[in-house]
Residue, then its C-alpha position, 0 to 999 in steps of 0.5 A: m428232177t434233182f439230177l437235171t437241176i444239178l446238170l444245168v447248174l454244172i453246165l452254167v458253171i462250165g460256161f461261165l468258167s469258159i468265158v474270158i473277157v480281155q480289156q482293150g489295151t491288154v492281152a491274156v497269155i493262156t497256159i495248159f498245165g503250165k506250158y504256153a498255149r496261146v494269146l487271147t486278144p481284146g474282146l470276148n474269148f473262150k477257154i477250156p475250164v480247168i485245163e486252160v489257165i490265164y497265166r498273165r494279163i499283159s498291158v500293151q499301153n504305154r507305161s511310165v516310171e520316175l527315177a531318182f539316182q546319183a552319179i559321179t563325174s570324172d572330177q568326183a562331183n556328185v550329180n543328182f538325176k530325176a528322170m521319167l521313163v516311158y516304155s511299152v510292149l514292142n508289138q502284139e506278135e506272139e513271140t514278143i508277148k511270150n518274151v514279156a510273159f516269161k522273161f521275168i518272174d514278175e513285173a517287179s523283177f522286170m522294173q528293177a532290171l529296167v531301172r538299174t540298167i538305165e541308171g548304170s548306162i547314165r552313170s557310165f556316161v557321166a563318169t567320163k565327163r567333167q562337172s562343168e560339161i554335164l548341164s550342157l549334155r542333156s540330149e547326149i545323155i538321153e541318146h547314149v542311154k537309148s543306144q545302149i538299152d534299145t537292143l536289150l529291151e527288144s530282147w525282153g519284148y519292150h521298147l523305150t518310147d521316151l526318156q526325159l531328164n527332168d532335173i540335173a542338180f549338184d551337191e549344195v557346195i558345188m551349186r554355191s561354187m558354180a553360182q559364185v563362178v557365174a556371178s564373178s563371170n558376170l561381174r567381169a563381163a560387166a566391168e569389161n563392157e563398162g570399160q569399153a563404153l568409157l573408152i568409146t566415150k573418151t575416144k569420141a570426146a577426144e575426137a570431138d575436141g580435136n575436131a573443134i580445135q581444128i575447126s577453130a584453128e582453121a577459122e582463126k587462120t582464115a580470120s587472120q588472113l582476112r585481117g591481114q588482107g584488110v590491113a594491107l588494102f587499107r594501107e595501100e588505099v591510104a598510100r595511094g590517096m596521099a600520093e595523089s594528094a601530094k601530086v595535085m598539090t605539087e602540080a598546083n605549086l602548093d606546099a605538100s606539108l599542108i597534107l601532112f599537117s592535115i593528116w596530123t591534125e586528123a590523127i590527133k583528133h581521132f586519138a583524142e576522141n577514141g583513146k582510152g588513156n593510152v600514150i602514143f608517140l607521134d613524130g610531128s617534126t618538120e623532118g619527119m613530115e618531109k620524110t613521110m612526104r618523100q616516101l609518098l611521092a616515091v610510091e606515087k612515082m612507082n605506081s605511075a611508072p610504065g608497066a606498074k599495076 
């Protein structure tokens, strides 16, 4: 009875040791006496107790790691990088799993090699660029790193899924100088814009003044022409009226001096009513009146001559 109990217990122990449960997202590498044998996939698996040993469980899920390191540009500026690396096992093929399991002695050694490789790739790229170019080359840096290490990672059985440069910063002295450069550039741009705005304002004001002066000059010119035409028409009508009056009086055998006397008295009356203390000299002599009368009669003869308008 005791022997059967021991045998039963032994069978149960061997059965328990034969069962291997592999979690989803992982695979198990089996070795026999230290030599690679096979790969166990997720789920319930069996192995030979004692002979077959689980050498390593490998996750095929994405993994991430944060990096923080420093690089130097070609003009000797220190650049501080903070990055996040996302990587995973290339695939679940047997050869790939063997590479992942046996290329490095442990996970820590692989991580050290991966981080140093990425840091070296970024440093070599930054060393060829100037400080002023770095901030605008974020995507170029990422593409450079991927092109440099993709082949190497595949030989290790891994694939670089993503690389993000979360922060690119310079030393405090450089950051202050860059801020001063940006501030001075902004002030210069503001001054240029203000100067352009003032120039436009002055130009528009000058154009408006010029247009106003031109319009005023045109209006004054037109007004002067109209005043001159009015004065000319007035004088013409006065001369015509006086000539007609003189003609009528001559035909009636009346003295034409009566007209001059009437005009004289009307002028005196107008000056007295509308004058404001101004002194006006009038030729009221008989000779002056006769001279004016002769001029009026001459104008009348010219107007009554054949062909006159």
